mmCIF file of the C-alpha atoms, coordinates in Angstrom:
data_MODEL
# 
_entry.id   MODEL 
# 
loop_
_atom_site.group_PDB 
_atom_site.id 
_atom_site.type_symbol 
_atom_site.label_atom_id 
_atom_site.label_alt_id 
_atom_site.label_comp_id 
_atom_site.label_asym_id 
_atom_site.label_entity_id 
_atom_site.label_seq_id 
_atom_site.pdbx_PDB_ins_code 
_atom_site.Cartn_x 
_atom_site.Cartn_y 
_atom_site.Cartn_z 
_atom_site.occupancy 
_atom_site.B_iso_or_equiv 
_atom_site.pdbx_formal_charge 
_atom_site.auth_seq_id 
_atom_site.auth_comp_id 
_atom_site.auth_asym_id 
_atom_site.auth_atom_id 
_atom_site.pdbx_PDB_model_num 
ATOM 1   C CA . UNK A 1 1   ? 110.761 97.987  68.032  1.00 0.00 ? 1   UNK A CA 1 
ATOM 2   C CA . UNK A 1 2   ? 113.122 96.535  70.458  1.00 0.00 ? 2   UNK A CA 1 
ATOM 3   C CA . UNK A 1 3   ? 111.714 98.986  73.283  1.00 0.00 ? 3   UNK A CA 1 
ATOM 4   C CA . UNK A 1 4   ? 108.136 97.786  72.361  1.00 0.00 ? 4   UNK A CA 1 
ATOM 5   C CA . UNK A 1 5   ? 108.829 94.463  72.503  1.00 0.00 ? 5   UNK A CA 1 
ATOM 6   C CA . UNK A 1 6   ? 110.729 94.514  76.166  1.00 0.00 ? 6   UNK A CA 1 
ATOM 7   C CA . UNK A 1 7   ? 107.444 96.619  77.200  1.00 0.00 ? 7   UNK A CA 1 
ATOM 8   C CA . UNK A 1 8   ? 105.019 93.917  76.118  1.00 0.00 ? 8   UNK A CA 1 
ATOM 9   C CA . UNK A 1 9   ? 107.380 91.058  77.766  1.00 0.00 ? 9   UNK A CA 1 
ATOM 10  C CA . UNK A 1 10  ? 107.290 93.288  80.914  1.00 0.00 ? 10  UNK A CA 1 
ATOM 11  C CA . UNK A 1 11  ? 103.480 93.422  80.851  1.00 0.00 ? 11  UNK A CA 1 
ATOM 12  C CA . UNK A 1 12  ? 103.263 89.737  80.194  1.00 0.00 ? 12  UNK A CA 1 
ATOM 13  C CA . UNK A 1 13  ? 104.970 89.291  83.486  1.00 0.00 ? 13  UNK A CA 1 
ATOM 14  C CA . UNK A 1 14  ? 102.258 91.295  85.285  1.00 0.00 ? 14  UNK A CA 1 
ATOM 15  C CA . UNK A 1 15  ? 99.533  89.391  87.239  1.00 0.00 ? 15  UNK A CA 1 
ATOM 16  C CA . UNK A 1 16  ? 96.165  90.994  88.219  1.00 0.00 ? 16  UNK A CA 1 
ATOM 17  C CA . UNK A 1 17  ? 95.397  89.434  91.463  1.00 0.00 ? 17  UNK A CA 1 
ATOM 18  C CA . UNK A 1 18  ? 92.963  90.181  94.487  1.00 0.00 ? 18  UNK A CA 1 
ATOM 19  C CA . UNK A 1 19  ? 94.772  92.308  97.068  1.00 0.00 ? 19  UNK A CA 1 
ATOM 20  C CA . UNK A 1 20  ? 94.900  91.046  101.010 1.00 0.00 ? 20  UNK A CA 1 
ATOM 21  C CA . UNK A 1 21  ? 95.659  92.573  104.028 1.00 0.00 ? 21  UNK A CA 1 
ATOM 22  C CA . UNK A 1 22  ? 98.226  90.077  105.143 1.00 0.00 ? 22  UNK A CA 1 
ATOM 23  C CA . UNK A 1 23  ? 99.961  89.802  101.868 1.00 0.00 ? 23  UNK A CA 1 
ATOM 24  C CA . UNK A 1 24  ? 99.614  93.502  100.445 1.00 0.00 ? 24  UNK A CA 1 
ATOM 25  C CA . UNK A 1 25  ? 98.740  95.932  103.364 1.00 0.00 ? 25  UNK A CA 1 
ATOM 26  C CA . UNK A 1 26  ? 102.399 97.460  103.590 1.00 0.00 ? 26  UNK A CA 1 
ATOM 27  C CA . UNK A 1 27  ? 102.939 97.875  99.790  1.00 0.00 ? 27  UNK A CA 1 
ATOM 28  C CA . UNK A 1 28  ? 99.576  99.652  99.596  1.00 0.00 ? 28  UNK A CA 1 
ATOM 29  C CA . UNK A 1 29  ? 100.601 101.761 102.569 1.00 0.00 ? 29  UNK A CA 1 
ATOM 30  C CA . UNK A 1 30  ? 103.944 102.779 100.925 1.00 0.00 ? 30  UNK A CA 1 
ATOM 31  C CA . UNK A 1 31  ? 101.871 103.594 97.602  1.00 0.00 ? 31  UNK A CA 1 
ATOM 32  C CA . UNK A 1 32  ? 99.665  105.607 99.436  1.00 0.00 ? 32  UNK A CA 1 
ATOM 33  C CA . UNK A 1 33  ? 102.030 107.267 101.606 1.00 0.00 ? 33  UNK A CA 1 
ATOM 34  C CA . UNK A 1 34  ? 104.370 108.072 98.383  1.00 0.00 ? 34  UNK A CA 1 
ATOM 35  C CA . UNK A 1 35  ? 100.755 109.876 96.767  1.00 0.00 ? 35  UNK A CA 1 
ATOM 36  C CA . UNK A 1 36  ? 100.508 111.724 99.682  1.00 0.00 ? 36  UNK A CA 1 
ATOM 37  C CA . UNK A 1 37  ? 103.892 113.157 100.272 1.00 0.00 ? 37  UNK A CA 1 
ATOM 38  C CA . UNK A 1 38  ? 104.700 113.979 96.875  1.00 0.00 ? 38  UNK A CA 1 
ATOM 39  C CA . UNK A 1 39  ? 101.643 114.344 94.958  1.00 0.00 ? 39  UNK A CA 1 
ATOM 40  C CA . UNK A 1 40  ? 98.221  115.821 94.570  1.00 0.00 ? 40  UNK A CA 1 
ATOM 41  C CA . UNK A 1 41  ? 96.482  112.129 93.782  1.00 0.00 ? 41  UNK A CA 1 
ATOM 42  C CA . UNK A 1 42  ? 95.562  112.421 97.626  1.00 0.00 ? 42  UNK A CA 1 
ATOM 43  C CA . UNK A 1 43  ? 94.279  115.322 99.361  1.00 0.00 ? 43  UNK A CA 1 
ATOM 44  C CA . UNK A 1 44  ? 95.862  114.077 102.635 1.00 0.00 ? 44  UNK A CA 1 
ATOM 45  C CA . UNK A 1 45  ? 98.814  115.946 104.334 1.00 0.00 ? 45  UNK A CA 1 
ATOM 46  C CA . UNK A 1 46  ? 100.428 113.219 106.702 1.00 0.00 ? 46  UNK A CA 1 
ATOM 47  C CA . UNK A 1 47  ? 101.521 109.771 105.843 1.00 0.00 ? 47  UNK A CA 1 
ATOM 48  C CA . UNK A 1 48  ? 99.100  107.016 106.989 1.00 0.00 ? 48  UNK A CA 1 
ATOM 49  C CA . UNK A 1 49  ? 99.581  104.651 109.818 1.00 0.00 ? 49  UNK A CA 1 
ATOM 50  C CA . UNK A 1 50  ? 100.372 101.246 109.351 1.00 0.00 ? 50  UNK A CA 1 
ATOM 51  C CA . UNK A 1 51  ? 97.420  100.727 111.861 1.00 0.00 ? 51  UNK A CA 1 
ATOM 52  C CA . UNK A 1 52  ? 95.104  102.510 109.054 1.00 0.00 ? 52  UNK A CA 1 
ATOM 53  C CA . UNK A 1 53  ? 95.108  99.527  106.659 1.00 0.00 ? 53  UNK A CA 1 
ATOM 54  C CA . UNK A 1 54  ? 93.090  97.690  109.149 1.00 0.00 ? 54  UNK A CA 1 
ATOM 55  C CA . UNK A 1 55  ? 90.307  99.632  108.904 1.00 0.00 ? 55  UNK A CA 1 
ATOM 56  C CA . UNK A 1 56  ? 90.762  100.570 105.196 1.00 0.00 ? 56  UNK A CA 1 
ATOM 57  C CA . UNK A 1 57  ? 90.580  96.581  104.311 1.00 0.00 ? 57  UNK A CA 1 
ATOM 58  C CA . UNK A 1 58  ? 87.640  96.121  106.682 1.00 0.00 ? 58  UNK A CA 1 
ATOM 59  C CA . UNK A 1 59  ? 85.594  98.660  105.193 1.00 0.00 ? 59  UNK A CA 1 
ATOM 60  C CA . UNK A 1 60  ? 86.422  96.895  101.702 1.00 0.00 ? 60  UNK A CA 1 
ATOM 61  C CA . UNK A 1 61  ? 85.503  93.480  102.866 1.00 0.00 ? 61  UNK A CA 1 
ATOM 62  C CA . UNK A 1 62  ? 82.226  94.821  104.918 1.00 0.00 ? 62  UNK A CA 1 
ATOM 63  C CA . UNK A 1 63  ? 81.050  96.564  101.598 1.00 0.00 ? 63  UNK A CA 1 
ATOM 64  C CA . UNK A 1 64  ? 82.013  93.696  99.373  1.00 0.00 ? 64  UNK A CA 1 
ATOM 65  C CA . UNK A 1 65  ? 84.229  96.312  97.538  1.00 0.00 ? 65  UNK A CA 1 
ATOM 66  C CA . UNK A 1 66  ? 87.314  94.534  95.234  1.00 0.00 ? 66  UNK A CA 1 
ATOM 67  C CA . UNK A 1 67  ? 91.040  95.566  96.089  1.00 0.00 ? 67  UNK A CA 1 
ATOM 68  C CA . UNK A 1 68  ? 92.595  94.836  92.820  1.00 0.00 ? 68  UNK A CA 1 
ATOM 69  C CA . UNK A 1 69  ? 96.587  94.749  92.342  1.00 0.00 ? 69  UNK A CA 1 
ATOM 70  C CA . UNK A 1 70  ? 99.024  94.132  89.732  1.00 0.00 ? 70  UNK A CA 1 
ATOM 71  C CA . UNK A 1 71  ? 102.075 92.145  90.764  1.00 0.00 ? 71  UNK A CA 1 
ATOM 72  C CA . UNK A 1 72  ? 105.097 91.324  89.006  1.00 0.00 ? 72  UNK A CA 1 
ATOM 73  C CA . UNK A 1 73  ? 106.792 87.860  88.779  1.00 0.00 ? 73  UNK A CA 1 
ATOM 74  C CA . UNK A 1 74  ? 108.506 88.204  92.003  1.00 0.00 ? 74  UNK A CA 1 
ATOM 75  C CA . UNK A 1 75  ? 104.934 88.871  94.007  1.00 0.00 ? 75  UNK A CA 1 
ATOM 76  C CA . UNK A 1 76  ? 106.042 92.777  94.181  1.00 0.00 ? 76  UNK A CA 1 
ATOM 77  C CA . UNK A 1 77  ? 102.859 95.004  94.167  1.00 0.00 ? 77  UNK A CA 1 
ATOM 78  C CA . UNK A 1 78  ? 103.164 97.544  91.466  1.00 0.00 ? 78  UNK A CA 1 
ATOM 79  C CA . UNK A 1 79  ? 99.917  99.222  91.205  1.00 0.00 ? 79  UNK A CA 1 
ATOM 80  C CA . UNK A 1 80  ? 96.416  98.642  93.066  1.00 0.00 ? 80  UNK A CA 1 
ATOM 81  C CA . UNK A 1 81  ? 92.762  99.994  92.819  1.00 0.00 ? 81  UNK A CA 1 
ATOM 82  C CA . UNK A 1 82  ? 89.552  99.735  94.328  1.00 0.00 ? 82  UNK A CA 1 
ATOM 83  C CA . UNK A 1 83  ? 86.436  101.559 94.910  1.00 0.00 ? 83  UNK A CA 1 
ATOM 84  C CA . UNK A 1 84  ? 83.631  102.156 97.495  1.00 0.00 ? 84  UNK A CA 1 
ATOM 85  C CA . UNK A 1 85  ? 80.652  103.823 98.514  1.00 0.00 ? 85  UNK A CA 1 
ATOM 86  C CA . UNK A 1 86  ? 80.040  107.233 96.789  1.00 0.00 ? 86  UNK A CA 1 
ATOM 87  C CA . UNK A 1 87  ? 77.810  108.677 99.385  1.00 0.00 ? 87  UNK A CA 1 
ATOM 88  C CA . UNK A 1 88  ? 76.076  107.252 102.204 1.00 0.00 ? 88  UNK A CA 1 
ATOM 89  C CA . UNK A 1 89  ? 72.400  107.490 101.219 1.00 0.00 ? 89  UNK A CA 1 
ATOM 90  C CA . UNK A 1 90  ? 70.700  104.249 99.684  1.00 0.00 ? 90  UNK A CA 1 
ATOM 91  C CA . UNK A 1 91  ? 69.668  105.635 96.513  1.00 0.00 ? 91  UNK A CA 1 
ATOM 92  C CA . UNK A 1 92  ? 73.462  105.803 95.361  1.00 0.00 ? 92  UNK A CA 1 
ATOM 93  C CA . UNK A 1 93  ? 73.738  101.993 95.827  1.00 0.00 ? 93  UNK A CA 1 
ATOM 94  C CA . UNK A 1 94  ? 74.279  101.540 91.983  1.00 0.00 ? 94  UNK A CA 1 
ATOM 95  C CA . UNK A 1 95  ? 77.404  103.781 92.251  1.00 0.00 ? 95  UNK A CA 1 
ATOM 96  C CA . UNK A 1 96  ? 81.108  103.759 93.346  1.00 0.00 ? 96  UNK A CA 1 
ATOM 97  C CA . UNK A 1 97  ? 83.948  106.039 93.393  1.00 0.00 ? 97  UNK A CA 1 
ATOM 98  C CA . UNK A 1 98  ? 87.226  104.199 92.832  1.00 0.00 ? 98  UNK A CA 1 
ATOM 99  C CA . UNK A 1 99  ? 90.607  105.131 92.939  1.00 0.00 ? 99  UNK A CA 1 
ATOM 100 C CA . UNK A 1 100 ? 93.985  103.772 91.076  1.00 0.00 ? 100 UNK A CA 1 
ATOM 101 C CA . UNK A 1 101 ? 97.398  103.933 92.517  1.00 0.00 ? 101 UNK A CA 1 
ATOM 102 C CA . UNK A 1 102 ? 100.756 103.093 90.820  1.00 0.00 ? 102 UNK A CA 1 
ATOM 103 C CA . UNK A 1 103 ? 104.124 102.849 92.397  1.00 0.00 ? 103 UNK A CA 1 
ATOM 104 C CA . UNK A 1 104 ? 106.170 105.968 91.520  1.00 0.00 ? 104 UNK A CA 1 
ATOM 105 C CA . UNK A 1 105 ? 108.941 103.663 89.919  1.00 0.00 ? 105 UNK A CA 1 
ATOM 106 C CA . UNK A 1 106 ? 106.250 101.700 87.850  1.00 0.00 ? 106 UNK A CA 1 
ATOM 107 C CA . UNK A 1 107 ? 104.372 104.953 86.197  1.00 0.00 ? 107 UNK A CA 1 
ATOM 108 C CA . UNK A 1 108 ? 103.783 105.048 82.342  1.00 0.00 ? 108 UNK A CA 1 
ATOM 109 C CA . UNK A 1 109 ? 103.802 101.599 81.875  1.00 0.00 ? 109 UNK A CA 1 
ATOM 110 C CA . UNK A 1 110 ? 100.322 100.772 81.319  1.00 0.00 ? 110 UNK A CA 1 
ATOM 111 C CA . UNK A 1 111 ? 99.704  99.013  84.789  1.00 0.00 ? 111 UNK A CA 1 
ATOM 112 C CA . UNK A 1 112 ? 96.917  101.913 85.845  1.00 0.00 ? 112 UNK A CA 1 
ATOM 113 C CA . UNK A 1 113 ? 95.083  100.601 82.615  1.00 0.00 ? 113 UNK A CA 1 
ATOM 114 C CA . UNK A 1 114 ? 95.012  97.097  83.507  1.00 0.00 ? 114 UNK A CA 1 
ATOM 115 C CA . UNK A 1 115 ? 93.818  97.719  87.082  1.00 0.00 ? 115 UNK A CA 1 
ATOM 116 C CA . UNK A 1 116 ? 90.920  100.024 85.777  1.00 0.00 ? 116 UNK A CA 1 
ATOM 117 C CA . UNK A 1 117 ? 89.880  97.604  83.138  1.00 0.00 ? 117 UNK A CA 1 
ATOM 118 C CA . UNK A 1 118 ? 89.541  94.821  86.232  1.00 0.00 ? 118 UNK A CA 1 
ATOM 119 C CA . UNK A 1 119 ? 87.717  97.284  88.125  1.00 0.00 ? 119 UNK A CA 1 
ATOM 120 C CA . UNK A 1 120 ? 85.297  98.119  85.839  1.00 0.00 ? 120 UNK A CA 1 
ATOM 121 C CA . UNK A 1 121 ? 84.717  94.258  85.008  1.00 0.00 ? 121 UNK A CA 1 
ATOM 122 C CA . UNK A 1 122 ? 84.213  94.187  88.887  1.00 0.00 ? 122 UNK A CA 1 
ATOM 123 C CA . UNK A 1 123 ? 81.597  96.803  88.800  1.00 0.00 ? 123 UNK A CA 1 
ATOM 124 C CA . UNK A 1 124 ? 79.539  95.275  85.878  1.00 0.00 ? 124 UNK A CA 1 
ATOM 125 C CA . UNK A 1 125 ? 79.912  91.748  87.743  1.00 0.00 ? 125 UNK A CA 1 
ATOM 126 C CA . UNK A 1 126 ? 78.599  93.306  90.968  1.00 0.00 ? 126 UNK A CA 1 
ATOM 127 C CA . UNK A 1 127 ? 75.610  95.229  88.917  1.00 0.00 ? 127 UNK A CA 1 
ATOM 128 C CA . UNK A 1 128 ? 76.746  98.521  89.600  1.00 0.00 ? 128 UNK A CA 1 
ATOM 129 C CA . UNK A 1 129 ? 75.622  101.361 87.125  1.00 0.00 ? 129 UNK A CA 1 
ATOM 130 C CA . UNK A 1 130 ? 78.166  104.528 87.744  1.00 0.00 ? 130 UNK A CA 1 
ATOM 131 C CA . UNK A 1 131 ? 81.796  104.755 88.370  1.00 0.00 ? 131 UNK A CA 1 
ATOM 132 C CA . UNK A 1 132 ? 82.806  108.117 89.502  1.00 0.00 ? 132 UNK A CA 1 
ATOM 133 C CA . UNK A 1 133 ? 86.756  108.971 89.886  1.00 0.00 ? 133 UNK A CA 1 
ATOM 134 C CA . UNK A 1 134 ? 87.494  112.507 91.438  1.00 0.00 ? 134 UNK A CA 1 
ATOM 135 C CA . UNK A 1 135 ? 90.663  113.579 89.887  1.00 0.00 ? 135 UNK A CA 1 
ATOM 136 C CA . UNK A 1 136 ? 92.672  116.614 90.810  1.00 0.00 ? 136 UNK A CA 1 
ATOM 137 C CA . UNK A 1 137 ? 92.526  118.676 87.596  1.00 0.00 ? 137 UNK A CA 1 
ATOM 138 C CA . UNK A 1 138 ? 95.973  119.118 86.928  1.00 0.00 ? 138 UNK A CA 1 
ATOM 139 C CA . UNK A 1 139 ? 96.720  115.303 86.892  1.00 0.00 ? 139 UNK A CA 1 
ATOM 140 C CA . UNK A 1 140 ? 96.907  115.063 83.002  1.00 0.00 ? 140 UNK A CA 1 
ATOM 141 C CA . UNK A 1 141 ? 97.804  111.142 83.201  1.00 0.00 ? 141 UNK A CA 1 
ATOM 142 C CA . UNK A 1 142 ? 94.919  110.115 85.083  1.00 0.00 ? 142 UNK A CA 1 
ATOM 143 C CA . UNK A 1 143 ? 92.375  112.413 83.231  1.00 0.00 ? 143 UNK A CA 1 
ATOM 144 C CA . UNK A 1 144 ? 93.855  111.038 79.842  1.00 0.00 ? 144 UNK A CA 1 
ATOM 145 C CA . UNK A 1 145 ? 93.450  107.414 81.294  1.00 0.00 ? 145 UNK A CA 1 
ATOM 146 C CA . UNK A 1 146 ? 89.994  108.032 82.075  1.00 0.00 ? 146 UNK A CA 1 
ATOM 147 C CA . UNK A 1 147 ? 89.161  109.285 78.771  1.00 0.00 ? 147 UNK A CA 1 
ATOM 148 C CA . UNK A 1 148 ? 90.677  106.473 76.808  1.00 0.00 ? 148 UNK A CA 1 
ATOM 149 C CA . UNK A 1 149 ? 88.451  103.899 79.239  1.00 0.00 ? 149 UNK A CA 1 
ATOM 150 C CA . UNK A 1 150 ? 85.268  105.911 78.014  1.00 0.00 ? 150 UNK A CA 1 
ATOM 151 C CA . UNK A 1 151 ? 84.816  108.066 81.458  1.00 0.00 ? 151 UNK A CA 1 
ATOM 152 C CA . UNK A 1 152 ? 83.306  111.403 80.742  1.00 0.00 ? 152 UNK A CA 1 
ATOM 153 C CA . UNK A 1 153 ? 84.013  114.807 82.670  1.00 0.00 ? 153 UNK A CA 1 
ATOM 154 C CA . UNK A 1 154 ? 80.928  115.791 84.601  1.00 0.00 ? 154 UNK A CA 1 
ATOM 155 C CA . UNK A 1 155 ? 82.117  118.364 86.232  1.00 0.00 ? 155 UNK A CA 1 
ATOM 156 C CA . UNK A 1 156 ? 85.007  120.404 88.426  1.00 0.00 ? 156 UNK A CA 1 
ATOM 157 C CA . UNK A 1 157 ? 84.765  121.749 91.880  1.00 0.00 ? 157 UNK A CA 1 
ATOM 158 C CA . UNK A 1 158 ? 87.144  124.980 91.951  1.00 0.00 ? 158 UNK A CA 1 
ATOM 159 C CA . UNK A 1 159 ? 89.653  125.298 94.599  1.00 0.00 ? 159 UNK A CA 1 
ATOM 160 C CA . UNK A 1 160 ? 88.091  122.684 96.844  1.00 0.00 ? 160 UNK A CA 1 
ATOM 161 C CA . UNK A 1 161 ? 91.571  121.390 98.268  1.00 0.00 ? 161 UNK A CA 1 
ATOM 162 C CA . UNK A 1 162 ? 94.593  123.381 99.403  1.00 0.00 ? 162 UNK A CA 1 
ATOM 163 C CA . UNK A 1 163 ? 98.054  121.433 99.307  1.00 0.00 ? 163 UNK A CA 1 
ATOM 164 C CA . UNK A 1 164 ? 101.587 122.390 98.570  1.00 0.00 ? 164 UNK A CA 1 
ATOM 165 C CA . UNK A 1 165 ? 100.689 126.123 98.801  1.00 0.00 ? 165 UNK A CA 1 
ATOM 166 C CA . UNK A 1 166 ? 98.078  126.458 96.045  1.00 0.00 ? 166 UNK A CA 1 
ATOM 167 C CA . UNK A 1 167 ? 94.515  125.632 95.641  1.00 0.00 ? 167 UNK A CA 1 
ATOM 168 C CA . UNK A 1 168 ? 93.303  122.460 94.007  1.00 0.00 ? 168 UNK A CA 1 
ATOM 169 C CA . UNK A 1 169 ? 90.539  121.834 91.528  1.00 0.00 ? 169 UNK A CA 1 
ATOM 170 C CA . UNK A 1 170 ? 88.660  118.415 91.801  1.00 0.00 ? 170 UNK A CA 1 
ATOM 171 C CA . UNK A 1 171 ? 87.502  117.242 88.331  1.00 0.00 ? 171 UNK A CA 1 
ATOM 172 C CA . UNK A 1 172 ? 84.962  114.488 88.179  1.00 0.00 ? 172 UNK A CA 1 
ATOM 173 C CA . UNK A 1 173 ? 84.920  111.761 85.680  1.00 0.00 ? 173 UNK A CA 1 
ATOM 174 C CA . UNK A 1 174 ? 82.032  108.935 85.321  1.00 0.00 ? 174 UNK A CA 1 
ATOM 175 C CA . UNK A 1 175 ? 81.740  106.034 83.249  1.00 0.00 ? 175 UNK A CA 1 
ATOM 176 C CA . UNK A 1 176 ? 77.932  104.667 83.265  1.00 0.00 ? 176 UNK A CA 1 
ATOM 177 C CA . UNK A 1 177 ? 77.895  100.812 83.046  1.00 0.00 ? 177 UNK A CA 1 
ATOM 178 C CA . UNK A 1 178 ? 74.937  98.698  81.197  1.00 0.00 ? 178 UNK A CA 1 
ATOM 179 C CA . UNK A 1 179 ? 73.916  97.363  84.577  1.00 0.00 ? 179 UNK A CA 1 
ATOM 180 C CA . UNK A 1 180 ? 72.221  96.307  86.797  1.00 0.00 ? 180 UNK A CA 1 
ATOM 181 C CA . UNK A 1 181 ? 69.606  94.704  84.434  1.00 0.00 ? 181 UNK A CA 1 
ATOM 182 C CA . UNK A 1 182 ? 66.693  95.601  86.873  1.00 0.00 ? 182 UNK A CA 1 
ATOM 183 C CA . UNK A 1 183 ? 67.451  98.135  89.470  1.00 0.00 ? 183 UNK A CA 1 
ATOM 184 C CA . UNK A 1 184 ? 65.416  98.174  92.270  1.00 0.00 ? 184 UNK A CA 1 
ATOM 185 C CA . UNK A 1 185 ? 64.305  101.083 94.595  1.00 0.00 ? 185 UNK A CA 1 
ATOM 186 C CA . UNK A 1 186 ? 64.910  100.487 98.576  1.00 0.00 ? 186 UNK A CA 1 
# 
């Protein structure tokens, strides 16, 4: 019981915030680069350079896409997530592809769930209809998170990535939202 109480107190101290370049770019870059170097959460090979965050935040701003973070009481970024265009053609305008990353020392605390719930709320508020997550098929934690939030597995592309000396399968998970109220062509 004491462990649960401590975990709850730790989560009570977490605040969900909108991330900005000025305040969060360095922490986001650190989380990205750790994932690139040590996991298959990103199918990149090389750590990103600091200047890459300028274009990343600019693309989010131009697209009207949220960047949502979880901070501790000291203002340290523990996790973040965002979404962006799923594909470039106009008929996909109600569909986004999302991603969530948790700092390596903060995994398993429920932070990914907090950020995902807020991303889902933001997608509804923006009148989106489908959220897509591309997840390495061996990432059991991310798959379990998506399952628990109502996402369903809609397909796997076998051996589309190669990293750490092995072929990687990419699984797609989708959540259909009850929005927009009145979708339109064009």
